[in-house]
N, C-alpha and C positions, 0 to 999 in steps of 0.2 A: 242272765244271759250266759250261755255256755262258753267256756274258754276253749279255743282250738289249740292243740299242741302242734304248732307249726314245726318246731325243731324236731319233735318226735317223728313227724311225717318225713322230714328231710332225712333223718337217720334211717327210717324204714326204706326209703327209696335206695339209699346206699346199700342196705342189706339185701334188698331184692336184686340189685345189680350184681353184688358179690355172689349171690346164690345162682344167678344165671351163668356166671362165669365158672361155677363149680363143675360145669360140663367139660371144662378144659381150658388151660391157660396158654397153650402154645399156638392155637390157630391164629392166623393173621387177621387183622382188622382191615377189610378191603378199603375203607374210606380214609384210613390213616396209614399211608405207605410206610413200611418198615416196622410197624407196631404189631405186637401180639395182644391178645386179650389181657395178659399179665401187665403189659405196659399201660394199657388203657385203665386198668383197675388201679395201678399205682398212682397214676395221674389224678384219677377221680377221687380216690380216697384221701390223698394229700390235700387237694383243694377243698373237699368236703370237711375234713377235720379243721382246716384253717377257718373256713366259713362259719362252722358251728361255734368255734371258740369265740370269734368276734361277735357273733349274734348273742351268745350266752352272756358275754361280759357287758353287753350294752343294756343300759336302762331303757325300757321300751318308750318312755316319755322323752328321752333325749332328743333335742332338735337336731336334725341332720338334713343334708340336701337330699331331695328326691325329685324325680321328674313329675310327680303328682302333687301339685300345689296345695290341694286341700289337706294333705297329710305329710308333714315335714318332720316325722318322728322315726326313731329306730324301729318302731312297731311296723311301719310300712315295709321295711326290708325283711323283717321276719316273715310277713305274709308273702311278699314277692319271691323270696328265695325258696320258700317251701313249695310254692306253686310251680316253679320250674327252674330255679337257680338263674338261669339265663333263659329267655323265652323259648329257645330251641334246644338248649343243652341237654337237660336230663332225658327228655324223650329220645333225643338223638343218640345219647350214650347208651341207653337201654337197647335201642334198635341195633346199634353197632355191635354190642356185646352178644345180642341174640343171634345176629347174622353170622358172627364169627364162630359161634359154638354149635351151629347146626350141621 
């Protein structure tokens, strides 16, 4: 069975967001009053770095709380966070960054 690099995918999403913001850091982010693209990126990168550190340090088999009873391991959170971080967060952050740089 192939191993999926969930943390690599999470890092790739962060890099894609940063590349999108390469078009400019000063435009406002309409959905985040008072924020610029630079503010959004700082917030995202800080949270991403903290999340990846926690997930890297966790043994995948460690028993942890999850809302999915069949899988109460740290591996659940690896998969869950790669797929979206928060169910709406990563797609929304990408959308905000893209809108602000158009």
